[in-house]
MARMI-629189 format. One line per field, with one value per residue: y, x, z of N, C-alpha, C in turn. Coordinates in nm, 2 decimals, padded with zeros to 4 digits. Layout:
N
n.py c(Y_...)
n.px c(X_...)
n.pz c(Z_...)
ca.py c(Y_...)
ca.px c(X_...)
ca.pz c(Z_...)
c.py c(Y_...)
c.px c(X_...)
c.pz c(Z_...)
END
This chain:
340
n.py c(-00.12_00.21_00.43_00.32_00.25_00.51_00.61_00.49_00.60_00.49_00.47_00.58_00.56_00.81_01.10_01.00_01.06_01.16_01.29_01.48_01.46_01.35_01.20_01.33_01.61_01.75_01.57_01.44_01.18_01.10_01.27_01.15_00.90_00.98_01.08_00.85_00.79_00.87_01.04_01.16_01.00_00.75_00.69_00.66_00.42_00.24_-00.04_-00.12_00.12_00.30_00.17_00.20_00.48_00.53_00.41_00.56_00.80_00.66_00.53_00.75_00.96_00.83_00.83_00.75_00.63_00.52_00.66_00.55_00.60_00.77_00.90_01.11_01.14_00.91_00.74_00.87_00.89_00.62_00.57_00.67_00.93_01.09_01.16_01.39_01.50_01.81_01.97_02.21_02.30_02.11_01.86_01.77_01.71_01.58_01.56_01.66_01.64_01.71_01.66_01.45_01.23_01.21_01.12_00.87_00.74_00.69_00.45_00.18_00.00_00.06_00.06_-00.19_-00.18_-00.08_-00.24_-00.23_-00.04_-00.18_-00.38_-00.23_-00.15_-00.40_-00.48_-00.27_-00.31_-00.56_-00.51_-00.32_-00.23_-00.40_-00.24_00.00_00.18_00.16_00.38_00.39_00.56_00.79_01.04_01.25_01.24_01.50_01.66_01.51_01.53_01.80_01.83_01.67_01.81_02.06_02.02_02.07_02.21_02.47_02.82_02.94_02.75_02.76_02.62_02.38_02.47_02.59_02.37_02.24_02.40_02.47_02.24_02.02_01.74_01.63_01.68_01.52_01.27_01.22_01.24_01.02_00.81_00.83_00.78_00.51_00.38_00.47_00.35_00.08_00.09_00.18_-00.03_-00.24_-00.16_-00.19_-00.46_-00.54_-00.48_-00.23_-00.04_00.17_00.40_00.69_00.98_01.25_01.56_01.80_02.03_02.11_02.35_02.52_02.54_02.67_02.62_02.48_02.37_02.22_02.02_01.88_01.81_01.73_01.63_01.45_01.24_01.16_01.05_00.83_00.68_00.63_00.49_00.25_00.15_00.11_-00.10_-00.31_-00.31_-00.30_-00.28_-00.12_00.19_00.50_00.80_01.13_01.42_01.72_02.00_02.34_02.39_02.50_02.66_02.50_02.29_02.19_02.08_01.85_01.52_01.17_00.83_00.75_00.75_00.95_01.29_01.51_01.82_02.13_02.38_02.62_02.60_02.67_02.48_02.48_02.54_02.32_02.11_02.17_02.15_01.90_01.73_01.53_01.35_01.27_01.15_01.39_01.51_01.67_02.00_02.16_02.45_02.43_02.60_02.68_02.51_02.63_02.77_02.69_02.78_02.88_02.65_02.49_02.64_02.62_02.34_02.31_02.46_02.32_02.07_02.16_02.26_02.02_01.85_01.57_01.35_01.07_01.13_01.28_01.29_01.38_01.60_01.79_02.09_02.09_01.98_01.88_02.13_02.18_02.29_02.28_02.25_01.95_01.88_02.01_01.87_01.63_01.72_01.80_01.56_01.44_01.63_01.62_01.36_01.38_01.59_01.51_01.27_01.04)
n.px c(00.08_00.07_00.01_00.06_00.33_00.44_00.39_00.58_00.81_00.91_01.02_00.80_00.60_00.48_00.36_00.14_-00.21_-00.49_-00.80_-00.91_-01.24_-01.33_-01.54_-01.84_-02.07_-02.01_-02.02_-02.27_-02.35_-02.30_-02.49_-02.72_-02.72_-02.73_-02.99_-03.13_-03.14_-03.26_-03.11_-02.77_-02.63_-02.76_-02.68_-02.40_-02.41_-02.51_-02.42_-02.41_-02.47_-02.28_-02.05_-02.07_-02.05_-01.80_-01.65_-01.70_-01.53_-01.30_-01.39_-01.48_-01.29_-01.05_-00.86_-00.57_-00.62_-00.89_-01.09_-01.24_-01.59_-01.73_-01.77_-01.60_-01.72_-01.87_-01.75_-01.74_-02.02_-02.09_-01.98_-02.16_-02.27_-02.55_-02.60_-02.68_-02.72_-02.77_-02.96_-02.81_-02.66_-02.50_-02.31_-02.43_-02.41_-02.64_-02.61_-02.34_-02.00_-01.92_-01.79_-01.58_-01.74_-01.91_-01.74_-01.66_-01.89_-01.91_-01.92_-01.70_-01.49_-01.64_-01.59_-01.64_-01.91_-01.93_-01.94_-02.05_-01.89_-01.65_-01.74_-01.80_-01.54_-01.43_-01.59_-01.56_-01.28_-01.29_-01.40_-01.25_-01.00_-00.69_-00.47_-00.53_-00.54_-00.69_-00.80_-00.84_-00.98_-00.97_-01.09_-00.87_-00.78_-00.79_-00.95_-01.19_-01.26_-01.31_-01.56_-01.72_-01.71_-01.80_-02.03_-02.08_-01.95_-01.70_-01.59_-01.44_-01.38_-01.43_-01.55_-01.40_-01.14_-01.16_-01.19_-00.96_-00.75_-00.84_-00.93_-00.74_-00.72_-00.96_-00.97_-00.75_-00.84_-01.06_-00.93_-00.75_-00.93_-01.05_-00.83_-00.77_-00.99_-00.97_-00.73_-00.81_-01.02_-00.90_-00.72_-00.91_-01.01_-00.79_-00.75_-00.98_-00.92_-00.82_-00.57_-00.41_-00.39_-00.54_-00.52_-00.72_-00.67_-00.85_-00.89_-00.64_-00.50_-00.62_-00.51_-00.24_00.11_00.24_00.02_-00.10_00.10_00.08_-00.19_-00.28_-00.08_00.08_-00.10_-00.16_00.09_00.09_-00.11_-00.02_00.22_00.12_-00.03_00.17_00.31_00.12_00.06_00.30_00.34_00.14_00.09_00.08_-00.09_-00.09_-00.27_-00.26_-00.43_-00.36_-00.12_00.12_00.33_00.43_00.58_00.85_00.84_00.69_00.71_00.70_00.59_00.52_00.44_00.35_00.29_00.03_-00.03_-00.19_-00.34_-00.26_-00.01_00.30_00.45_00.72_00.83_00.74_00.87_01.14_01.15_01.03_01.07_01.28_01.20_00.94_00.71_00.54_00.20_-00.03_-00.07_-00.27_-00.45_-00.80_-00.98_-00.86_-00.95_-01.16_-01.08_-00.92_-00.67_-00.56_-00.56_-00.38_-00.14_-00.10_-00.06_00.18_00.35_00.36_00.47_00.71_00.83_00.86_00.99_01.07_01.14_01.08_00.86_00.63_00.28_00.01_-00.24_-00.53_-00.52_-00.72_-01.06_-01.26_-01.47_-01.83_-01.94_-01.74_-01.61_-01.67_-01.54_-01.30_-01.19_-01.14_-00.95_-00.75_-00.65_-00.55_-00.36_-00.17_-00.07_00.04_00.23_00.40_00.50_00.76)
n.pz c(00.00_-00.09_00.08_00.34_00.31_00.28_00.53_00.69_00.59_00.36_00.02_-00.24_-00.54_-00.59_-00.40_-00.16_-00.11_00.09_00.22_00.49_00.62_00.38_00.31_00.28_00.29_00.05_-00.15_-00.36_-00.35_-00.09_00.04_-00.06_00.07_00.33_00.36_00.40_00.66_01.00_01.16_01.23_01.41_01.38_01.12_01.16_01.31_01.14_00.97_00.70_00.55_00.66_00.58_00.30_00.28_00.37_00.17_-00.05_-00.12_-00.21_-00.44_-00.59_-00.58_-00.59_-00.39_-00.17_00.07_00.27_00.53_00.83_00.85_01.09_01.43_01.66_01.91_01.97_02.16_02.42_02.44_02.46_02.70_02.87_02.85_02.73_02.39_02.13_01.79_01.69_01.44_01.23_01.44_01.58_01.76_02.09_02.43_02.66_02.93_03.15_03.26_03.60_03.83_04.04_04.12_03.90_03.71_03.82_03.78_03.51_03.25_03.24_03.01_02.80_02.53_02.44_02.38_02.13_01.91_01.65_01.52_01.49_01.32_01.10_01.02_00.96_00.75_00.56_00.51_00.39_00.15_00.03_-00.21_-00.23_-00.25_-00.13_00.18_00.51_00.75_01.09_01.38_01.66_01.89_02.07_02.42_02.56_02.38_02.37_02.64_02.67_02.53_02.70_02.93_02.87_02.73_02.47_02.16_02.20_02.23_02.42_02.61_02.88_03.11_03.10_03.13_03.38_03.55_03.49_03.59_03.85_03.97_03.92_03.97_03.91_03.63_03.55_03.63_03.46_03.21_03.23_03.25_03.00_02.83_02.88_02.77_02.50_02.42_02.42_02.24_01.99_01.96_01.92_01.67_01.51_01.53_01.39_01.14_01.06_00.89_00.97_01.24_01.38_01.59_01.67_01.79_01.83_01.97_02.07_02.05_02.22_02.47_02.68_02.64_02.87_03.00_02.79_02.75_02.99_03.02_02.78_02.58_02.73_02.77_02.51_02.45_02.62_02.51_02.25_02.30_02.42_02.21_02.01_02.13_02.11_01.84_01.64_01.37_01.27_01.15_01.33_01.35_01.45_01.52_01.63_01.65_01.58_01.72_01.63_01.74_01.93_01.85_01.89_02.14_02.12_02.13_02.07_02.05_01.76_01.40_01.21_01.18_01.19_01.03_01.07_00.86_00.96_01.05_00.93_00.67_00.62_00.87_01.03_00.89_00.94_01.22_01.29_01.08_01.05_01.24_01.22_00.96_00.78_00.76_00.56_00.42_00.31_00.28_00.31_00.19_-00.04_-00.24_-00.35_-00.57_-00.87_-00.95_-00.71_-00.56_-00.71_-00.69_-00.41_-00.38_-00.54_-00.38_-00.14_-00.22_-00.32_-00.09_00.06_-00.11_-00.34_-00.20_00.03_00.31_00.33_00.35_00.16_00.24_00.34_00.55_00.73_00.74_00.45_00.32_00.32_00.08_-00.11_-00.45_-00.61_-00.85_-00.82_-00.61_-00.73_-00.92_-00.75_-00.64_-00.88_-00.96_-00.74_-00.76_-01.02_-01.01_-00.80_-00.88_-00.89)
ca.py c(00.00_00.34_00.51_00.26_00.26_00.64_00.63_00.44_00.67_00.42_00.53_00.55_00.62_00.94_01.13_00.96_01.16_01.14_01.42_01.48_01.48_01.32_01.15_01.43_01.68_01.80_01.46_01.41_01.04_01.10_01.33_01.05_00.80_01.05_01.09_00.72_00.77_00.98_01.13_01.13_00.88_00.63_00.66_00.60_00.29_00.15_-00.10_-00.12_00.26_00.36_00.11_00.26_00.62_00.52_00.37_00.66_00.88_00.58_00.51_00.87_01.04_00.75_00.86_00.63_00.57_00.55_00.67_00.50_00.70_00.76_01.03_01.10_01.14_00.78_00.68_00.93_00.85_00.48_00.57_00.71_01.06_01.09_01.25_01.41_01.59_01.91_02.03_02.35_02.34_02.02_01.77_01.82_01.61_01.62_01.57_01.69_01.60_01.82_01.62_01.31_01.13_01.19_01.04_00.74_00.68_00.66_00.31_00.13_-00.10_00.11_00.03_-00.31_-00.16_-00.02_-00.35_-00.19_00.03_-00.28_-00.45_-00.14_-00.16_-00.53_-00.48_-00.19_-00.37_-00.68_-00.46_-00.22_-00.28_-00.43_-00.13_00.11_00.16_00.20_00.45_00.40_00.68_00.83_01.17_01.24_01.26_01.64_01.70_01.44_01.58_01.93_01.81_01.61_01.91_02.18_01.97_02.11_02.28_02.60_02.91_02.98_02.63_02.81_02.51_02.28_02.53_02.61_02.25_02.20_02.48_02.48_02.10_01.93_01.60_01.60_01.67_01.40_01.14_01.21_01.21_00.89_00.71_00.83_00.72_00.36_00.34_00.50_00.24_-00.04_00.13_00.17_-00.17_-00.32_-00.12_-00.25_-00.61_-00.56_-00.46_-00.09_-00.05_00.28_00.46_00.83_01.05_01.38_01.65_01.92_02.15_02.12_02.49_02.60_02.54_02.72_02.51_02.40_02.30_02.12_01.91_01.80_01.76_01.68_01.55_01.33_01.13_01.11_00.96_00.71_00.60_00.58_00.39_00.13_00.09_00.06_-00.23_-00.40_-00.32_-00.23_-00.26_-00.03_00.33_00.59_00.94_01.23_01.55_01.82_02.12_02.47_02.39_02.52_02.71_02.40_02.17_02.14_02.01_01.74_01.40_01.05_00.70_00.74_00.77_01.06_01.41_01.59_01.96_02.21_02.48_02.74_02.57_02.67_02.35_02.50_02.53_02.18_02.03_02.21_02.10_01.76_01.65_01.42_01.27_01.22_01.19_01.50_01.50_01.80_02.08_02.25_02.53_02.37_02.70_02.69_02.43_02.71_02.82_02.59_02.84_02.89_02.51_02.44_02.71_02.56_02.21_02.32_02.51_02.21_01.97_02.22_02.26_01.88_01.78_01.45_01.23_01.03_01.21_01.36_01.24_01.50_01.61_01.93_02.13_02.07_01.89_01.93_02.21_02.12_02.34_02.28_02.19_01.81_01.87_02.05_01.76_01.53_01.78_01.80_01.42_01.42_01.71_01.58_01.25_01.42_01.68_01.44_01.14_01.04)
ca.px c(00.00_00.14_-00.01_00.14_00.48_00.48_00.39_00.71_00.91_00.96_01.00_00.67_00.60_00.42_00.31_00.00_-00.31_-00.63_-00.85_-00.99_-01.38_-01.34_-01.68_-01.92_-02.18_-01.97_-02.06_-02.41_-02.37_-02.31_-02.62_-02.82_-02.72_-02.77_-03.13_-03.19_-03.14_-03.32_-03.01_-02.63_-02.59_-02.81_-02.59_-02.28_-02.43_-02.57_-02.30_-02.42_-02.46_-02.15_-01.95_-02.09_-02.00_-01.65_-01.59_-01.73_-01.42_-01.21_-01.45_-01.51_-01.17_-00.93_-00.75_-00.49_-00.67_-01.02_-01.10_-01.37_-01.69_-01.77_-01.75_-01.51_-01.80_-01.93_-01.69_-01.80_-02.16_-02.10_-01.94_-02.27_-02.32_-02.64_-02.55_-02.76_-02.67_-02.88_-02.95_-02.76_-02.59_-02.39_-02.32_-02.46_-02.43_-02.75_-02.55_-02.20_-01.91_-01.90_-01.73_-01.52_-01.84_-01.96_-01.64_-01.67_-02.02_-01.89_-01.90_-01.57_-01.51_-01.75_-01.55_-01.71_-02.04_-01.92_-01.91_-02.08_-01.77_-01.55_-01.80_-01.78_-01.40_-01.41_-01.67_-01.49_-01.16_-01.31_-01.45_-01.15_-00.89_-00.57_-00.37_-00.58_-00.54_-00.81_-00.76_-00.93_-00.94_-01.04_-01.06_-00.77_-00.84_-00.82_-01.06_-01.31_-01.29_-01.38_-01.70_-01.78_-01.72_-01.87_-02.16_-02.09_-01.83_-01.69_-01.49_-01.36_-01.35_-01.43_-01.57_-01.29_-01.02_-01.18_-01.16_-00.82_-00.67_-00.89_-00.95_-00.67_-00.74_-01.08_-00.93_-00.67_-00.92_-01.13_-00.83_-00.70_-01.04_-01.07_-00.71_-00.78_-01.09_-00.92_-00.64_-00.89_-01.10_-00.82_-00.68_-01.01_-01.02_-00.67_-00.78_-01.08_-00.86_-00.77_-00.42_-00.34_-00.48_-00.52_-00.57_-00.75_-00.68_-00.90_-00.88_-00.51_-00.45_-00.69_-00.43_-00.11_00.21_00.26_-00.11_-00.12_00.19_00.04_-00.33_-00.30_00.03_00.12_-00.20_-00.14_00.21_00.05_-00.19_00.06_00.31_00.05_-00.07_00.29_00.34_00.03_00.06_00.41_00.34_00.03_00.14_00.00_-00.10_-00.13_-00.31_-00.30_-00.46_-00.33_00.00_00.24_00.45_00.48_00.63_00.98_00.81_00.60_00.78_00.62_00.61_00.42_00.51_00.30_00.24_-00.06_-00.01_-00.29_-00.30_-00.21_00.14_00.38_00.51_00.86_00.86_00.72_00.98_01.26_01.15_00.99_01.09_01.37_01.15_00.81_00.65_00.44_00.08_-00.10_-00.15_-00.33_-00.57_-00.91_-01.05_-00.79_-01.02_-01.26_-01.01_-00.82_-00.54_-00.51_-00.53_-00.25_-00.03_-00.08_00.00_00.31_00.43_00.38_00.56_00.84_00.89_00.89_01.07_01.01_01.18_00.98_00.84_00.50_00.14_-00.06_-00.38_-00.57_-00.48_-00.84_-01.15_-01.33_-01.59_-01.95_-01.97_-01.63_-01.65_-01.63_-01.45_-01.17_-01.13_-01.08_-00.83_-00.65_-00.59_-00.48_-00.24_-00.07_-00.01_00.12_00.35_00.49_00.55_00.91)
ca.pz c(00.00_-00.10_00.20_00.46_00.29_00.31_00.68_00.74_00.52_00.25_-00.11_-00.31_-00.68_-00.58_-00.27_-00.14_-00.07_00.13_00.27_00.61_00.59_00.24_00.30_00.34_00.22_-00.08_-00.24_-00.37_-00.31_00.06_00.07_-00.09_00.18_00.46_00.36_00.43_00.81_01.07_01.22_01.21_01.50_01.31_01.01_01.22_01.36_01.03_00.92_00.55_00.50_00.70_00.49_00.17_00.28_00.39_00.04_-00.16_-00.17_-00.28_-00.57_-00.66_-00.59_-00.60_-00.29_-00.13_00.20_00.33_00.68_00.88_00.87_01.23_01.50_01.78_02.03_02.00_02.27_02.54_02.44_02.51_02.84_02.96_02.83_02.62_02.29_02.01_01.69_01.66_01.31_01.22_01.56_01.60_01.87_02.22_02.54_02.75_03.06_03.15_03.38_03.69_03.96_04.05_04.13_03.77_03.64_03.87_03.73_03.37_03.22_03.21_02.91_02.71_02.39_02.40_02.33_02.00_01.81_01.51_01.46_01.44_01.21_00.98_00.98_00.90_00.63_00.46_00.47_00.30_00.02_-00.02_-00.29_-00.14_-00.27_-00.05_00.32_00.59_00.87_01.21_01.45_01.78_01.94_02.18_02.55_02.59_02.30_02.42_02.77_02.66_02.50_02.81_03.04_02.82_02.67_02.32_02.12_02.27_02.18_02.53_02.70_03.02_03.20_03.09_03.19_03.52_03.62_03.47_03.68_03.99_04.01_03.83_04.00_03.83_03.49_03.53_03.64_03.33_03.10_03.25_03.21_02.85_02.77_02.89_02.67_02.37_02.38_02.38_02.12_01.87_01.95_01.86_01.53_01.44_01.52_01.30_01.00_01.02_00.86_01.03_01.34_01.39_01.70_01.64_01.91_01.76_02.05_02.13_02.05_02.32_02.59_02.68_02.63_02.99_03.02_02.69_02.77_03.10_03.01_02.64_02.51_02.81_02.75_02.37_02.46_02.69_02.42_02.13_02.35_02.44_02.08_01.94_02.19_02.06_01.69_01.60_01.22_01.23_01.17_01.41_01.31_01.56_01.46_01.73_01.58_01.64_01.81_01.55_01.81_02.04_01.78_01.95_02.26_02.10_02.10_02.11_01.97_01.64_01.27_01.13_01.25_01.11_01.04_01.03_00.76_01.03_01.07_00.80_00.65_00.63_01.02_01.07_00.84_01.01_01.36_01.30_00.95_01.07_01.34_01.17_00.83_00.79_00.68_00.54_00.51_00.22_00.33_00.24_00.11_-00.17_-00.34_-00.42_-00.69_-00.92_-00.95_-00.57_-00.53_-00.78_-00.62_-00.28_-00.41_-00.58_-00.27_-00.04_-00.28_-00.33_00.04_00.11_-00.21_-00.38_-00.12_00.12_00.43_00.32_00.30_00.12_00.29_00.38_00.68_00.80_00.67_00.33_00.35_00.26_-00.05_-00.20_-00.57_-00.63_-00.96_-00.77_-00.53_-00.83_-00.98_-00.64_-00.64_-01.00_-00.96_-00.64_-00.82_-01.14_-00.97_-00.71_-00.93_-00.88)
c.py c(00.12_00.42_00.45_00.27_00.41_00.67_00.59_00.49_00.59_00.49_00.49_00.61_00.76_00.97_01.09_01.07_01.10_01.27_01.40_01.52_01.45_01.26_01.25_01.50_01.74_01.70_01.43_01.27_01.03_01.16_01.23_00.94_00.86_01.06_00.96_00.70_00.89_01.08_01.08_01.01_00.75_00.59_00.60_00.46_00.19_00.09_-00.09_00.02_00.32_00.30_00.18_00.40_00.62_00.49_00.47_00.74_00.79_00.56_00.63_00.95_00.96_00.79_00.73_00.57_00.61_00.57_00.63_00.62_00.68_00.90_01.01_01.09_01.01_00.72_00.74_00.90_00.71_00.47_00.62_00.85_01.07_01.20_01.27_01.51_01.68_01.97_02.17_02.40_02.24_01.93_01.83_01.71_01.67_01.63_01.60_01.64_01.72_01.79_01.48_01.20_01.11_01.10_00.90_00.67_00.64_00.51_00.28_00.01_-00.07_00.08_-00.10_-00.29_-00.10_-00.12_-00.32_-00.12_-00.07_-00.36_-00.36_-00.15_-00.29_-00.53_-00.39_-00.26_-00.49_-00.63_-00.36_-00.29_-00.30_-00.32_-00.01_00.08_00.20_00.25_00.44_00.52_00.70_00.98_01.15_01.28_01.41_01.69_01.64_01.50_01.72_01.92_01.76_01.71_02.03_02.14_01.99_02.17_02.42_02.69_02.95_02.86_02.67_02.71_02.42_02.34_02.56_02.49_02.21_02.27_02.48_02.34_02.01_01.78_01.55_01.58_01.55_01.27_01.12_01.17_01.07_00.78_00.71_00.76_00.57_00.31_00.36_00.39_00.12_-00.03_00.12_00.04_-00.26_-00.28_-00.18_-00.40_-00.64_-00.54_-00.32_-00.10_00.06_00.33_00.61_00.89_01.20_01.46_01.79_02.04_02.17_02.26_02.57_02.61_02.60_02.60_02.42_02.31_02.19_02.00_01.82_01.74_01.71_01.59_01.43_01.21_01.07_01.01_00.83_00.62_00.54_00.47_00.25_00.06_00.04_-00.08_-00.34_-00.42_-00.24_-00.20_-00.17_00.11_00.41_00.73_01.03_01.36_01.64_01.95_02.25_02.48_02.42_02.58_02.62_02.29_02.11_02.06_01.88_01.61_01.28_00.94_00.68_00.78_00.90_01.17_01.49_01.74_02.04_02.32_02.60_02.72_02.58_02.54_02.36_02.48_02.38_02.09_02.05_02.14_01.95_01.67_01.53_01.31_01.20_01.24_01.29_01.48_01.63_01.87_02.19_02.32_02.48_02.47_02.72_02.61_02.51_02.76_02.72_02.65_02.84_02.75_02.46_02.51_02.65_02.42_02.22_02.37_02.40_02.11_02.03_02.23_02.12_01.81_01.65_01.33_01.19_01.12_01.30_01.27_01.36_01.49_01.76_01.96_02.13_01.99_01.96_02.01_02.16_02.16_02.35_02.20_02.05_01.80_01.91_01.95_01.66_01.59_01.78_01.67_01.40_01.50_01.66_01.46_01.29_01.49_01.60_01.31_01.14_00.98)
c.px c(00.09_00.13_00.07_00.29_00.52_00.48_00.52_00.83_00.98_00.93_00.87_00.68_00.55_00.39_00.17_-00.09_-00.44_-00.67_-00.93_-01.13_-01.40_-01.48_-01.77_-02.01_-02.14_-02.00_-02.21_-02.44_-02.38_-02.45_-02.74_-02.83_-02.77_-02.92_-03.20_-03.20_-03.20_-03.22_-02.87_-02.59_-02.64_-02.72_-02.46_-02.29_-02.48_-02.45_-02.30_-02.40_-02.33_-02.04_-01.95_-02.03_-01.85_-01.58_-01.61_-01.61_-01.31_-01.26_-01.46_-01.38_-01.05_-00.82_-00.69_-00.53_-00.81_-01.01_-01.24_-01.47_-01.75_-01.76_-01.68_-01.60_-01.88_-01.88_-01.75_-01.95_-02.18_-02.06_-02.05_-02.33_-02.42_-02.60_-02.66_-02.69_-02.79_-02.86_-02.91_-02.69_-02.47_-02.41_-02.35_-02.48_-02.54_-02.71_-02.40_-02.13_-01.89_-01.82_-01.66_-01.63_-01.90_-01.87_-01.64_-01.79_-02.01_-01.87_-01.76_-01.59_-01.61_-01.72_-01.61_-01.85_-02.04_-01.88_-01.95_-01.97_-01.67_-01.60_-01.79_-01.64_-01.38_-01.47_-01.60_-01.36_-01.18_-01.35_-01.34_-01.04_-00.77_-00.47_-00.41_-00.58_-00.67_-00.76_-00.87_-00.89_-01.02_-01.01_-00.95_-00.84_-00.88_-00.94_-01.19_-01.35_-01.36_-01.52_-01.78_-01.80_-01.81_-02.01_-02.17_-01.96_-01.82_-01.58_-01.40_-01.31_-01.34_-01.45_-01.45_-01.17_-01.03_-01.15_-01.02_-00.73_-00.71_-00.91_-00.88_-00.69_-00.86_-01.05_-00.85_-00.75_-01.00_-01.04_-00.78_-00.81_-01.06_-00.95_-00.72_-00.88_-01.04_-00.82_-00.71_-00.97_-01.02_-00.76_-00.78_-01.03_-00.91_-00.70_-00.89_-01.04_-00.81_-00.62_-00.34_-00.44_-00.44_-00.59_-00.60_-00.76_-00.72_-00.88_-00.75_-00.47_-00.53_-00.61_-00.29_-00.01_00.22_00.13_-00.13_-00.03_00.14_-00.10_-00.37_-00.20_00.07_00.02_-00.19_-00.02_00.17_-00.02_-00.10_00.16_00.24_00.01_00.05_00.33_00.25_00.04_00.18_00.41_00.22_00.07_00.03_00.02_-00.15_-00.16_-00.35_-00.31_-00.43_-00.21_00.13_00.36_00.50_00.56_00.76_00.96_00.74_00.68_00.70_00.65_00.50_00.50_00.47_00.25_00.16_-00.04_-00.14_-00.25_-00.24_-00.06_00.21_00.46_00.67_00.91_00.85_00.83_01.11_01.26_01.12_01.02_01.18_01.31_01.02_00.79_00.54_00.32_00.01_-00.05_-00.22_-00.45_-00.69_-00.98_-00.98_-00.87_-01.13_-01.21_-00.91_-00.68_-00.48_-00.47_-00.40_-00.13_00.00_-00.02_00.15_00.40_00.46_00.48_00.70_00.91_00.94_00.98_01.00_01.06_01.07_00.98_00.72_00.39_00.06_-00.20_-00.41_-00.52_-00.60_-00.93_-01.21_-01.45_-01.71_-01.98_-01.85_-01.66_-01.59_-01.53_-01.31_-01.11_-01.07_-00.95_-00.72_-00.58_-00.50_-00.35_-00.13_00.00_00.09_00.24_00.45_00.55_00.70_00.97)
c.pz c(00.00_00.03_00.32_00.44_00.32_00.46_00.74_00.66_00.41_00.11_-00.18_-00.44_-00.68_-00.44_-00.25_-00.08_-00.02_00.19_00.39_00.57_00.44_00.21_00.36_00.24_00.08_-00.19_-00.24_-00.33_-00.16_00.10_00.05_00.02_00.31_00.47_00.40_00.58_00.88_01.12_01.20_01.29_01.43_01.19_01.05_01.26_01.26_00.95_00.76_00.50_00.54_00.61_00.35_00.17_00.30_00.25_-00.07_-00.21_-00.24_-00.43_-00.65_-00.69_-00.62_-00.51_-00.24_00.00_00.22_00.48_00.72_00.90_01.01_01.30_01.63_01.91_02.06_02.13_02.40_02.56_02.50_02.66_02.93_02.94_02.71_02.52_02.18_01.92_01.65_01.53_01.32_01.35_01.58_01.72_02.01_02.32_02.63_02.89_03.05_03.27_03.47_03.81_03.94_04.05_03.99_03.69_03.69_03.82_03.58_03.35_03.18_03.11_02.81_02.56_02.34_02.34_02.18_01.89_01.67_01.44_01.41_01.32_01.08_00.93_00.91_00.76_00.52_00.42_00.37_00.16_-00.05_-00.10_-00.20_-00.15_-00.18_00.10_00.39_00.72_00.97_01.29_01.58_01.81_02.05_02.31_02.58_02.51_02.34_02.55_02.76_02.62_02.62_02.93_02.99_02.77_02.52_02.28_02.19_02.21_02.29_02.62_02.84_03.13_03.21_03.16_03.34_03.60_03.60_03.57_03.82_04.05_03.92_03.85_03.93_03.69_03.46_03.54_03.52_03.22_03.11_03.21_03.06_02.78_02.77_02.79_02.53_02.33_02.34_02.25_01.99_01.85_01.88_01.71_01.45_01.42_01.42_01.15_00.96_01.00_00.92_01.13_01.36_01.52_01.66_01.78_01.86_01.84_02.13_02.15_02.15_02.45_02.57_02.68_02.75_03.02_02.92_02.71_02.88_03.08_02.87_02.59_02.59_02.79_02.61_02.38_02.52_02.59_02.30_02.18_02.37_02.31_02.00_02.00_02.13_01.91_01.63_01.45_01.17_01.26_01.25_01.36_01.42_01.49_01.57_01.67_01.65_01.73_01.74_01.63_01.92_01.98_01.85_02.07_02.24_02.04_02.15_02.02_01.87_01.52_01.20_01.21_01.16_01.13_00.99_00.93_00.83_01.08_00.94_00.79_00.66_00.78_01.07_01.02_00.91_01.15_01.37_01.19_00.96_01.17_01.29_01.02_00.86_00.71_00.68_00.41_00.43_00.28_00.25_00.15_-00.03_-00.28_-00.40_-00.55_-00.74_-00.92_-00.81_-00.52_-00.58_-00.72_-00.49_-00.29_-00.44_-00.47_-00.17_-00.09_-00.30_-00.20_00.09_00.01_-00.25_-00.31_-00.03_00.25_00.43_00.28_00.28_00.18_00.30_00.52_00.78_00.71_00.54_00.38_00.27_00.12_-00.14_-00.33_-00.58_-00.74_-00.91_-00.68_-00.62_-00.89_-00.88_-00.64_-00.76_-01.00_-00.86_-00.70_-00.94_-01.10_-00.89_-00.76_-00.94_-01.00)
END
């Protein structure tokens, strides 16, 4: 698999490419499947439909890796926090974590209740061409904790930070409980057939450096170390969003570091390029313009060169109204320009 070879810095015929949120609303095929279910959670739990949606970008765009169609909040939901997806708003937990007692009441071994996720992984892998990789994933502990503490997305993270600084023992108890579940959750995805595993720390940039190292990165290190022991041949990808100024402090046992569009790739290459394969980091909005898109592709490939060490991706997810034709052109251009 070109994608897996690239994760381990082996030479590949071209720079492999996949896109975050590559299965989504910009594809009419996805919209058609979505209309068959009552809500987003139902789609995530429907093995047949989630398999179909996971495979759509492979069939339509011919990217080098599929990523499991799922959501990072399924795990906290299984741990006992009722979750709903509100139209035009997003995910919302009906209860939140407020105390150590709430954390003690969370279900342990909740990953066992997500059997449909592993069934989707197995189903996708059985239908996926052998040349294409399948990426399993989870949210990182800090990002999941913020949703469980805030109840929804946040711009200030005031509840989360209040607990983090005023009651650090509560924050650590929640992060530890999440880490244990995430290790088992990703282990189960790998056993079901995922070829690579990814941790999304979407709200990493919400914390100052000292706090992120203690409440974010330390737990990512714990998870990646445990997974490398269990699955040494399964590459691990870590994507901590918004931490471009912290790069020199971020070390761990994984293969690929995901870069957001807000981190200059020149800086990431200088600080991390000898340590990790880099993934990213085209600004998604460049896909609104073919000229801007091509300029962005050429810049990234010029910075990284044609040697091994890059997996091409966006610096965040596909936007719902991005032109499908430009996504197709993106994949074609990356292959054409990067061909060795």
